[in-house]
RONU-742629 format. One line per field, with one value per residue (C-alpha): x, y, z; residue number from 1; chain. Coordinates in steps of 0.02 Angstrom, whole numbers, plus 32768, in hexadecimal, padded with zeros to 4 digits. Each point is the difference from the previous one (the first is absolute). Layout:
xx (X|...)
yy (Y|...)
zz (Z|...)
k (NUM|...)
c (A|...)
***
This chain:
xx (384A|7F8D|7FEB|8060|7F7E|7F54|7FA8|8067|7F68|7FB5|80A8|8013|7F52|801E|80A7|7FBE|7F70|8081|806B|7F6C|7FC7|80AA|801D|7F55|802A|8095|7F89|7F4C|8008|8047|7F5A|7FAA|807B|7F94|7F6C|806F|8048|7F53|7FC5|809C|800C|80B7|806D|804A|80AB|7FBC|7F96|8099|8037|7F73|8064|80AF|7FEB|7FCB|808C|808A|7FC4|7FF1|80AA|8058|7FAC|8014|80B6|7FD6|7F7C|8085|805C|7F5E|7FCB|80A6|7FEF|7F47|7FCC|7FAD|7F50|8002|8041|7F7D|7F70|8039|8011|7F52|7FB2|8060|7FD7|7F47|7FEF|8061|7F8D|7F69|8052|8020|7F47|7FD0|807C|7FB2|809D|80A0|8072|7F8E|8007|80BE|801A|7F8E|8059|80A8|7FC0|7FBB|80A9|805E|7F8B|7FED|80B9|8017|7F69|8049|80AF|7FBE|7F7A|8085|8070|7F6E|7FCF|80B4|800B|7F5E|801E|8088|8082|7FAF|7F5F|8052|7FD3|7F46|8009|8053|7F7C|7F7C|8069|8019|7F44|7FE9|8097|7FE0|7F43|7FE8|8045|7FA2|7F57|801A|7FD0|7F66|7FC2|802E|7FA4|7F65|7FF9|801C|7F7E|7F78|801B|8082|80BC|8004|7FD3|80A7|8048|7F6F|800D|809F|7FA5|7FAD|80A1|8061|7F89|7FFD|80BD|801E|7F8D|8052|80B3|7FD7|7FAC|806D|80AF|8086|8086|80AF|809C|8049|80B5|8031|807C|802E|7FA5|8073|7FB7|8082|7FE2|7F44|800A|8071|7F9D|7F5B|8046|803E|7F5A|7F97|8066|7FFE|7F43|7FE3|8070|7FA7|7F52|8022|8081|7F8A|7F9E|80A0|8054|807E|80B2|7FD4|7FB5|806E|7F87|801E|80BD|8000|7F97|8071|809B|7FB5|7FCD|80AE|805C|7F8E|800F|80BE|8006|7F8C|8068|80A5|7FB5|7FB5|80A7|806E|7F9C|8039|7F52|7F66|7FD4|7F4C|800B|8077|8086|7FE7|7F64|8069|8078|7F77|8007|7F4E|7FBF|8062|7FD1|7F4B|7FF9|8044|7F77|7F77|803B|7FE5|7F58|7FC7|8036|7FB0|7F5E|7FD2|803B|7F8F|7F6E|801E|7FFF|7F67|7F70|8025|801C|7F57|7FA1|8053|802E|7F86|7F6E|7FD3|7F9E|8050|7FA0|802A|80B5|8003|7FAD|8080|8089|7FAA|805A|80A4|7FC3|7FBA|80A9|8058|7F8A|8018|80BC|7FFF|7F99|807B|809B|7FBB|7FFA|80A8|8073|8049|8019|8043|8095|7FBF|807A|7FAC|7F55|8041|804D|7F5B|7FA7|8073|7FEE|7F43|800D|806C|7F85|7F6D|8060|8025|7F44|7FDD|8083|7F8D|7F65|7FA6|7F6E|7F84|801A|7F78|8010|8051|80B6|7FE4|7FB7|8083|8096|7FBB|7FEA|80B3|8047|7F9D|8046|80AF|7FF1|7FC1|808B|8083|7FBD|7FD7|80A6|8061|7FB3|802F|80B0|8033|7FEF|802F|80B2|7FE9|800F|7F5B|803E|800D|7F52|7FAA|8085|8007|7F46|7FFF|808F|7FAB|7F62|8063|8061|7F5E|7FB1|8099|8002|7F49|8018|8096|7FA9|7F61|805C|806F|7F75|7F92|808D|8025|7F46|7FEC|80A0|7FEB|7F4F|803B|8090|7F96|7F77|807D|8044|7F53|7FC5|808F|7FAC|7F52|7FEB|7F80|8075|7FF8|7FA5|7FA9|7F62|803B|7FE5|7F47|7FE6|7F94|805D|7FE9|802F|7F8F|8046|80B3|7FDD|7FB7|8097|8075|7FA6|8012|80BB|8010|7FA4|806F|809D|7FCC|7FD8|80AF|8049|7FA0|803F|80B3|7FEC|7FBE|8092|8075|7FAC|801E|80B9|8011|7FB1|8076|8099|7FD4|8006|80BF|7FFA|7FA9|80AC|802F|7F75|8020|7F78|7F8D|7FF4|8064|800F|7F67|8059|8086|7F85|8016|7F84|7F61|801C|7F9F|7F62|7FC1|7F4F)
yy (3232|7F7B|7FE4|7F64|7FE8|802B|7FBA|8061|8039|7F52|7FB6|8088|7FDF|7F44|8007|8084|7F8D|7F7B|807C|8040|7F4E|7FCE|80A4|7FF4|7F55|8047|8052|7FCF|7F61|8057|8047|7F59|7F9C|7FFD|7FBA|7F82|7FCB|7FE2|7F9C|7F93|7FEE|802F|8058|80AE|7FB4|7F8A|8080|806C|7F78|8039|809F|7FBA|7F73|807B|807C|7F7C|7FAA|80A4|803D|7F60|7FF9|80B9|7FF5|7F5F|805B|8060|7F60|7FA8|8092|7FF5|7F45|7FEE|80AE|8086|7FE0|7F47|8024|8089|7F90|7F6F|8075|8048|7F52|7FC1|8098|7FFC|7F45|8013|808F|7F90|7F76|807D|802B|7F47|7FCD|7FA5|7FDE|805E|7F8B|801B|80BC|8004|7F91|8070|809C|7FB2|7FDF|80B1|804A|7F91|802D|80B8|8028|8023|8073|80A3|7FF8|7FBD|8086|8085|7FB5|7FF3|80B7|8038|7F99|8035|80BA|806A|8048|80AC|7FB2|7F93|807A|7FF8|7F43|7FF5|8074|7F80|7F72|805A|8019|7F44|7FDE|808B|8010|7F45|7FF9|80A0|7FC5|7F4E|801C|8066|7F7D|7F70|804C|8026|7F51|7FAC|806A|7FFA|7F56|7F80|7FF6|7F85|808E|8050|7F78|7FE6|80B7|7FD3|7F8A|8082|8067|7F64|7FCC|80AE|8012|7F55|8024|80A8|7FBF|7F66|806B|809A|7FDF|7FC0|7F86|803F|7FAB|7F78|7FFD|7F4E|7FEB|7F77|8004|802F|7F8C|8029|80BB|7FEC|7F8A|8071|809E|7FA8|7FBE|80AE|8054|7F77|7FFF|80BF|800A|7F77|805B|80A6|7FB5|7F9B|8070|8065|7F65|7FA6|8096|800F|7FC8|7FBE|7F6D|7F75|7FF6|80B6|7FEF|7F68|8058|8099|7F94|7F9E|80A2|804E|7F62|7FE3|80B6|7FF8|7F61|804D|809F|7FA0|7F87|808E|805C|7F69|7F84|7FEA|7FCC|806E|8031|8003|80BE|8054|806F|8075|8042|8047|805A|807D|808D|8037|7F50|7FE5|80AA|7FE9|7F5C|8054|8083|7F81|7FA3|80A0|8020|7F4F|8011|80AB|7FE8|7F51|8018|8098|7FA0|7F75|807C|8069|7F7F|7FC0|80B4|8038|7F65|7FD5|80AC|8078|7F86|8012|7F71|7F9A|8056|80B0|7FCC|7FCD|80A1|8069|7FB3|8040|80AB|7FA1|7FB3|80A7|8051|7F7A|8016|80BD|7FEB|7F88|807B|808D|7F96|7FC7|80B7|803D|7F6A|8031|80B6|7FEE|7F98|7F5C|800E|80A0|7FAC|7F6D|8079|805D|7F5A|7FCB|80AB|7FEF|7F50|803F|808F|7F86|7F93|809B|8025|7F4E|8012|8081|7F92|7FFF|7FA2|8091|8036|7FFD|7FB4|8098|7FD5|7F51|8045|8086|7F94|7F75|807A|8041|7F50|7FCF|8097|7FD6|7F49|802E|8080|7F80|7F5F|8037|8055|7F7F|7F6E|805C|803C|7F57|7FAF|8098|7FC5|7F44|7F9E|7FB4|7F4C|800E|8048|7F5D|7FDF|80B7|8014|7F5E|803F|80A9|7FAC|7F8C|808F|8061|7F68|7FDE|80B7|7FFA|7F60|8045|80A7|7FB1|7F88|808B|807C|7F79|7FCD|80B5|801B|7F6E|801D|80BC|7FEF|7F91|8073|809E|7FAF|7FDE|80B2|8050|7F90|803E|80AB|7FC2|8008|8044|808C|8062|80A6|7FED|7FA7|7F4B|7FF0|8026|7F6C|7F73|7F6E|7F46|7F7D|8047|80AF|7FC0|7F9C|809B|8067|7F7B|7FFE|80BE|7FF3|7F73|8063|8098|7F95|7FAE|80A8|803F|7F5E|8018|80B4|7FC5|7F83|8088|8071|7F71|7FF7|80BB|7FEB|7F71|8069|8091|7F8F|7FC0|80AE|800B|7F60|8063|8042|7F50|7FFB|8035|8067|7FA0|8096|7FE5|7F46|7FCE|800C|7F89|7F7F|7F5D|7FE5|7FA1|7F47|7FAB|7FAD|7F55|7FE7)
zz (8F68|8046|80B9|8038|8088|7FB8|809B|8080|8064|800E|8031|8084|8045|8005|805A|8077|8032|802A|8062|8064|8024|8045|805E|8054|8047|805F|807D|7FDB|806A|809A|803E|7FE4|806A|809F|7F9D|7FA7|80A8|8046|7F69|7FF7|80BF|800D|8081|7FEA|7FDE|7F7B|7FA2|7FDA|7F86|7F8E|7FE5|8016|7F81|7F78|8025|8002|7F61|7FA1|803C|7FC9|7F56|7FD3|7FC2|7FA2|7F99|7FA0|7FCE|7FCF|7F92|7FA5|7FE5|7FD7|7FCB|8068|7FBC|802E|80AF|8017|7FC9|806D|8095|7FE8|7FF4|8097|806A|7FD3|8023|80A4|8034|7FE5|8066|808E|8003|8000|808A|8094|8067|8027|7F99|7F69|8017|8015|7F67|7F98|803D|7FD3|7F4F|7FF9|8030|7F83|7F71|802A|8014|7F45|7FEA|8043|7FAF|7F5A|7FF7|801C|7F7A|7F86|8017|7FE6|7F60|7FAC|801E|7FAE|807A|8001|8043|8085|808B|7FD6|7FF3|80AA|8048|7FCE|8045|80A5|800D|800B|806E|807F|8000|8014|80B2|802B|7FBD|8040|80B6|7FCC|7F86|8073|8094|7F97|7FB4|80A9|8059|7F7B|7FB2|8038|8012|7F6E|7F8A|802A|7F8F|7F87|7FCD|7FA0|7F88|7F8E|7FFE|7FCF|7F76|7FB0|800D|7FB3|7F6C|7FE2|8008|7F96|7F7B|7FF1|8047|7F8B|8035|8022|7FBC|806C|8039|802C|808E|807A|80A6|808F|8083|8085|7FEC|8008|8095|8068|7FD7|8027|80A3|8030|7FD7|8052|80A1|8008|7FE8|8081|807C|7FE3|800E|809F|8053|806C|8030|8036|8054|7F73|8024|80AB|7FA0|7FB5|7F6C|7FD0|8014|7F8E|7F7D|8005|7FEE|7F6E|7FA8|8012|7FCA|7F6A|7FCA|800E|7F97|7F7E|7FED|7FF4|7F81|7F99|7FF5|7FE0|7F98|7F4C|7FC9|7FF1|80B3|803D|8018|7F86|8050|7F6B|8057|808D|7F8D|7FD6|8080|7FE5|8019|80A1|8048|7FCC|805F|809C|7FF0|7FE3|809C|8065|7FAC|8028|80B5|801C|7F9E|8037|80B3|800D|7FB5|8080|8092|7FD6|8004|80B1|803A|7FBF|8039|80A6|8043|7FAC|7FFC|7F48|7FAD|7F73|7F73|803E|8015|7F4B|7FC7|805E|7F94|7F62|7FFE|7FF1|7F5E|7FC4|8020|7F9C|7F6D|8002|8007|7F6D|7F9A|8027|7FE1|7F58|7FCB|8042|7FF6|7F57|8033|80B2|8036|8047|8090|8039|7FFB|8066|807E|8011|8019|808D|8050|7FFC|8046|808F|801F|800A|807B|8068|8003|8038|8088|804F|800D|80A9|804C|8001|7F4B|7F7C|7F53|7FAD|802B|7FBA|7F5F|7FE1|802B|7F90|7F70|8016|8005|7F65|7FA3|8039|7FCE|7F53|7FE5|8032|7FB4|7F4E|7FD0|8066|7FA0|7F60|8028|804A|7F55|7F95|7FE4|8015|7F5D|7FCC|8002|80BD|8017|8038|8084|8030|8020|8064|806C|8014|8042|8070|8052|801D|8053|806D|8033|8032|8064|805E|801D|8042|8074|8043|8027|804C|8074|802D|8020|8077|805F|8002|8042|808F|802F|7FF7|8068|808A|7FF9|8001|808D|806D|8003|802D|80BE|807D|8037|7F5E|8001|7F58|8038|7FF9|80BC|7FE7|7F8B|8046|804D|7FE5|7F7E|7F78|8015|7FFD|7F63|7FAD|8034|7FBC|7F59|7FF5|8022|7F81|7F7A|801B|7FFD|7F5D|7FB2|8028|7FBB|7F5D|7FF6|8018|7F71|7F8D|802E|7FD3|7F54|7FED|8028|7F85|7F75|8023|8002|7F53|7FB2|7FE7|7F97|7F76|7FCF|7FC7|7F7E|7F4E|7FAD|7F8B|7F8D|7F65|801D|7F9C|7F59|803D|8042|7F9F|7F76|8022|7FDB|7F78|803E|7FD0|7FC5)
k (1|2|3|4|5|6|7|8|9|10|11|12|13|14|15|16|17|18|19|20|21|22|23|24|25|26|27|28|29|30|31|32|33|34|35|36|37|38|39|40|41|42|43|44|45|46|47|48|49|50|51|52|53|54|55|56|57|58|59|60|61|62|63|64|65|66|67|68|69|70|71|72|73|74|75|76|77|78|79|80|81|82|83|84|85|86|87|88|89|90|91|92|93|94|95|96|97|98|99|100|101|102|103|104|105|106|107|108|109|110|111|112|113|114|115|116|117|118|119|120|121|122|123|124|125|126|127|128|129|130|131|132|133|134|135|136|137|138|139|140|141|142|143|144|145|146|147|148|149|150|151|152|153|154|155|156|157|158|159|160|161|162|163|164|165|166|167|168|169|170|171|172|173|174|175|176|177|178|179|180|181|182|183|184|185|186|187|188|189|190|191|192|193|194|195|196|197|198|199|200|201|202|203|204|205|206|207|208|209|210|211|212|213|214|215|216|217|218|219|220|221|222|223|224|225|226|227|228|229|230|231|232|233|234|235|236|237|238|239|240|241|242|243|244|245|246|247|248|249|250|251|252|253|254|255|256|257|258|259|260|261|262|263|264|265|266|267|268|269|270|271|272|273|274|275|276|277|278|279|280|281|282|283|284|285|286|287|288|289|290|291|292|293|294|295|296|297|298|299|300|301|302|303|304|305|306|307|308|309|310|311|312|313|314|315|316|317|318|319|320|321|322|323|324|325|326|327|328|329|330|331|332|333|334|335|336|337|338|339|340|341|342|343|344|345|346|347|348|349|350|351|352|353|354|355|356|357|358|359|360|361|362|363|364|365|366|367|368|369|370|371|372|373|374|375|376|377|378|379|380|381|382|383|384|385|386|387|388|389|390|391|392|393|394|395|396|397|398|399|400|401|402|403|404|405|406|407|408|409|410|411|412|413|414|415|416|417|418|419|420|421|422|423|424|425|426|427|428|429|430|431|432|433|434|435|436|437|438|439|440|441|442|443|444|445|446|447|448|449|450|451|452|453|454|455|456|457|458|459|460|461|462|463|464|465|466|467|468|469|470|471|472|473|474|475|476|477|478|479|480|481|482|483|484|485|486|487|488|489|490|491|492|493|494|495|496|497|498|499|500|501|502|503)
c (A|A|A|A|A|A|A|A|A|A|A|A|A|A|A|A|A|A|A|A|A|A|A|A|A|A|A|A|A|A|A|A|A|A|A|A|A|A|A|A|A|A|A|A|A|A|A|A|A|A|A|A|A|A|A|A|A|A|A|A|A|A|A|A|A|A|A|A|A|A|A|A|A|A|A|A|A|A|A|A|A|A|A|A|A|A|A|A|A|A|A|A|A|A|A|A|A|A|A|A|A|A|A|A|A|A|A|A|A|A|A|A|A|A|A|A|A|A|A|A|A|A|A|A|A|A|A|A|A|A|A|A|A|A|A|A|A|A|A|A|A|A|A|A|A|A|A|A|A|A|A|A|A|A|A|A|A|A|A|A|A|A|A|A|A|A|A|A|A|A|A|A|A|A|A|A|A|A|A|A|A|A|A|A|A|A|A|A|A|A|A|A|A|A|A|A|A|A|A|A|A|A|A|A|A|A|A|A|A|A|A|A|A|A|A|A|A|A|A|A|A|A|A|A|A|A|A|A|A|A|A|A|A|A|A|A|A|A|A|A|A|A|A|A|A|A|A|A|A|A|A|A|A|A|A|A|A|A|A|A|A|A|A|A|A|A|A|A|A|A|A|A|A|A|A|A|A|A|A|A|A|A|A|A|A|A|A|A|A|A|A|A|A|A|A|A|A|A|A|A|A|A|A|A|A|A|A|A|A|A|A|A|A|A|A|A|A|A|A|A|A|A|A|A|A|A|A|A|A|A|A|A|A|A|A|A|A|A|A|A|A|A|A|A|A|A|A|A|A|A|A|A|A|A|A|A|A|A|A|A|A|A|A|A|A|A|A|A|A|A|A|A|A|A|A|A|A|A|A|A|A|A|A|A|A|A|A|A|A|A|A|A|A|A|A|A|A|A|A|A|A|A|A|A|A|A|A|A|A|A|A|A|A|A|A|A|A|A|A|A|A|A|A|A|A|A|A|A|A|A|A|A|A|A|A|A|A|A|A|A|A|A|A|A|A|A|A|A|A|A|A|A|A|A|A|A|A|A|A|A|A|A|A|A|A|A|A|A|A|A|A|A|A|A|A|A|A|A|A|A|A|A|A|A|A|A|A|A|A|A|A|A|A|A|A|A|A|A|A|A|A|A|A)
***
């Protein structure tokens, strides 16, 4: 029997290059923001639009990628996305003003939204069901390692070259990925259907308003601001209209309700929401902790995240060997337990510690993420009919991104408010009448400022620890949901046959 996909390795390499390119851009620009702000002469409030514009555009376009792949073919959508993302990356590097940068980032988000879900769908299609776990291990490597490597690479490029290279680095990845996909990937059959404009408009409005609320909430003091209340109201109303329309329309809805009749798919999306919240919230907390509180330089901060990536790679290697022999639900449970254990370790961080707690907790979290992500990405689609795979992978990526946005916004808010509250409580106990040596400290404005900075640092450290403990609790609360998953073992034979491919 001949192999239906004789160029499977080259297709895998090509789509992985695209995945890594898109995943890197989720975090690589963060460390370069101060330099970008100085070059473009913008305020702190304005420069956040460099990140916000990309996140909102990608979030809105992610669910559309599934519909486009069904109408035009996955290969055409993939190639157009690679070209658009590569050109937009070049425009970001060439930007001379803030409007130019924001416009380029919007284009980058629009074009890049399809890369992650389409790469996942492509890997599932070109591999037989018994090899789906290994294929998802490769896919996870790009999705998870990209945000981990991003700050390291971004800091190194900014420090040794220029912030513009943070965007130019995408060009060679884009060229190689385009050539590989154009040469080796076959086109998938198209499935013509009417475009549900109302469904797309309401879902886009809900996602856009939610992302805008999450990005600007802390800056505007959340619901004390009329802007945030309006955005929250628009998001809820638009989501309500979308759900009602999806369930009641007689025409083909933008997102098919059939997706949500599959228990594994629904439960897998709940899990990936938690994974997005825990993983990306932790990644957002650690760099400022290491740089602002512990005084580590940018490059060392990036290097200290390396064990997290090593742990993920080791986990993927192990999962690839045991996934057919051990129930996937047990592997996912072990992964969440490891993730909770790593968060518990982080909840014990203190100002005088060395680098070992950072290294060991990062390694444990990397192992946990790998144990969760690989079998989860497999079991979520184990019972989903293949005709829904484009829409399903798009929804899977959207839920992960929404989870990460909510998680990051929540922990950042808890960090700021917790730091302020803890500072006030600790300051109550600082007085000259204590018997622990405080009375012997030198007096004067400089000494008081130094004492205040010590209290502030201790308060922030406790606030960070509280956030990490919250991540531990969230990981533990997700464990009972494993009972809702159906084992992927034995399902492979019932997976719908691979569709015919078009030359």
